N, C-alpha and C positions, 0 to 999 in steps of 0.2 A: 217598218210597220212589219218586218218577220224577226226583227232587234223586238219590239215591244211582246209578239207571238210568244217569243222564247224566256221571255220575264216573265208570263204569265202561265203559259203550257210547263213548261222546264223537260228535264228528262230524267224520270225516275233512275234509271241508270245509273248516270251524272249524281245525280242529288246526292249519292250513297255517298259520295266520295265527302261532303262540306254533311259539317257533326248538325244534327238535330236541335240537341242541347249543349251546355255547358256554360262557359267562361264568355267564350267570343258572342254565341248567342244573346247572353243576359248583358255583356257589354255594350252590344251592339246596340240593342234596343233600350237602355237606360239612357248611352250618353245621347241618341238621339233625340229622347223624349224629353232631358234634358232642353239640351240645345235649341231644340225647339219649341219650348216654354220661354226659354230665356229670350228669343227671337221676337214673338209674337208681343212680349213685356218690351224692349225696344225700339218694336216698329209703333208702338202704341204710343207710347211716350211719346217718338218724334213726331208720328201723326198729329199727337194734339198738341203741342208744344207748339209748332206749325198753324196748326189751326188759331189755338189760341192768341200768338203774334201777331197773327192778320187781325183778327176779329178786335185786337186790342189799339191795332197800329191803324186802322182804319177809321174807331171813335173817333183815335187822336187830328189826324187830318182832316176829319168835317168839322173839327172843333177849335178853338182856341180864346184866350185870354184877354183882356186889356184890364192892363191894374195903372188907376189913376190916382196921384199924389191924394198923398192923407193930409192933405188941411182944411180942417173945418170950417174957414171963412170962405173958401171957391168950389167947396164942394159938389153943392148943387148945379156952381154955371157948368163949372167940369162935365160933370153929368149929363146934363141937358144940351150940352155942346157935342162930348163924346156918342151918344144916343143917336143923334141929329146924322152926325158922320157915316157913322155906322149904318143908319136905318135906309140911307142914298147912295151905299154904295151896292153896287152890282155881284151880286155869285155870293150875297149873304142872307139866308133865309130865316134867320131869328134872332135873337138880340136880349139879353135878357141879365137884368142888373140884380145879384145876390144880396138879399138880405140881407142884416145884423146878425142876426141870428144862425145862418149857413157860413158864413164869413167865421164865425166863430168854434161852429162846429169844424170845418178844416183846419185852424189853428190848435184845439185841442188834442190831437195826438201828438203834438209836438211840445204843447207847452205845459198838457193839463185841462182838468175842468175846475182847479182850485184858481189859476192864474185869473183875474178880472181883466179880460178885454175888454167890457163896456168902459172901461177907464183910460183906454190905452188909444191915440189914434191910429184908424187904421186905414188900409188904400180901399176906397171903393173896388170892387172887381164885376166885371162885365162879362158875362157866356156869351161867345160868337158861336154859333153854328151855320156853315157853310150849306150851299146847295152845292146840286150834283154837280157843275162846269166850276165850283169855286170860286173864287177871288184874288186879285190884284194885291199879291202881300204886300210890295215896294210903295204901290202906287196908296194904299189904304195907312200903311205908316207914314207915309207925305203929307199926308191930310191930316196926319192926327197930331204928326210934329207943326204942323203951321196950324189947325186950328186947338189944339188941345196940349198945349203946352206939357211937358213934366207923364204925359201920358206914357205907357211900356206896352206892346202887344207881342204876347205869346202867342204864336202856331204850336208850339208844342216840338218845334222841329229838335228840339233838342233828348225830347223823351223817346220819341218814335225812331230815330235814325238806331240809336243803340239798341232798341228794343228787338229791332229787325233783324242789327249783326247778334246777338244773343239766340234767337231764336235758328239763325240758320248757323250756329256754330253747335247748339243745339243738335240739331234735324244730321250737320256732318257726324258727330259723334254716334247717335244714334248710328248709321250709315255703317258708319266704321264698326260699330259693336258688330251689325249682322255679320259680316264679312270676315270679323275672327271669329265667330261663332262657325259662316259655311266650312274657316280652313282647319279649325278644331274635330270639327265632325268630318271632315275628311283624314286627318292624320290619324284618328281616333280607329277607324273605318279600315284603314290603309293596315296599321300596326294589327288589329282584330283579323283581318284577313291572312295577312302574314302566320299570323299566327295558328289560323284552321290550319293553311296550305303544310306548314312543317307541322302541326302533330297527323295529321294524315301523308307524308311522306307513301309511308310504305304502300298506302289504298291506289296513291296515283301511282306509284310503280305497276303494280296492276293492273291499272288502267293503260296504260302505256305498254305493256308486255301483250295487251291484248287487239292491240291496233288504236288505239284512242293518240288523238291528236290534242296539241294542248291548247287548243283553242275549244276545243270539244270540253277537256278538265274547267279553264279557266270558265266557262262560261255557265255551269252549275255556282262556280263560288259567287260569281258576278249577279244569278241570279237570287240567291239564298241573300246573300249581304244589301242588295238595294233592296228587296222587300221587308228585309228587317228594319233597316232605316227608314223605309216609309212609312213600316207601321208605328215605328216607335214616335214617328213625328208628328202622325196622328195625335196619336194619343198626349203628346206636348200641347199641339195645339188644342186639343179641348180642352186640357189644364189651362191654358192660357186664357183660353174664352172665358170660359168660369168663370177666373182670379178677378179678369175686369168687368164682367156681369154681377158681380158681386164686391166691386169697389164702390165707394161711397160715388154717388153721381152728385153733380148741381150745374148753375150754372157757367159756360167756360168763363163769362168775364169776371167770376167771382175765385176762383184761382184754379189751376192746375191741377193738384193733386183734388180736385172735387169734378176732375171731369174726365181722365185719363183713357180713354179705350178710340174705337173705330162709330163713326157715322155714315149710313147709305152706303156708297160703293167700296169704299175702303174697309169694310170685310171683308172681302173678296180677297185682299193683299194673304191674310194669315193663310187663308185656306191653299195657296202655291206652296207654303212652304213644304208640305210633304213629298209634295213633286220636285221642290230645291232640293232638300234633302234627297231623293232617291239620285236624283242625277248626280248629285256628287260623291253619294255613296258608286254608282255607278262605273264613273272615270275614276276612282280612288281607288276599287277591287281590280277592276280591269288592269289598271295600272301594275299594282301591286301582286297580281295574281301572274302576268306573264314575267315577270322579272324575276318574281321565286323561282319560278317551274325554267326559265333558263339558268338559274342557279341552281336548281335539282336534276337538268341533263349529265 
């Protein structure tokens, strides 16, 4: 509590040993603002990627596709048999056979609109939607093998697992970037604090002559640079939030680039960035100040 009070109130006499303006002040504010801005963007991208990937994975987990052989002679019989199997399988809430137009629409991005798909034998696709409890995939495959020869059940596992893996890697990269940003802030503030201490060596010598202890002198530097880092981080967070608010928005299922931002309680996280920047500045400046003061003894 005393440390927090000292940071807020300060000591006017000790504060004179820290330059009010100059390169170190501008550098501390600028670096803190830029790094806080980048941290907001990196955090938003990481959280959005995780949110979108979870949504897509949930949709894929609830749905599956059954593909029937492209045999015009047996197509109708296989379709009726497949629907009978699916509709009597526990855990399946609905099944729907895709129409010819829907299947052609799925193939157009790959073959183009000019390909005469209606003249080609196309396998019949059936959309399967599971209920909350799901169904026995292996048991359903066994029934289909016995009653619907040539049917292939795709439960989208091959799509879901790579998607979740990619989202996990993006999330890891995002948090790694945030850690690197914190390390950069600590390094730059350390350099700025050392420069300020070196520039005010004569003032520090006078303070020592009148009986000031190193802890008293260091406290002034720590307070000034901590408040500067926190103020700069507030500016960076505000700028980052404004950029996210004016960025194009859209349905998360439509694409990542249309939905980067925070939702609900996630907005609390960027508000913590100035506090974290101040904490990093506090310990970085304190360490640098005591080291430099020992060297100047």
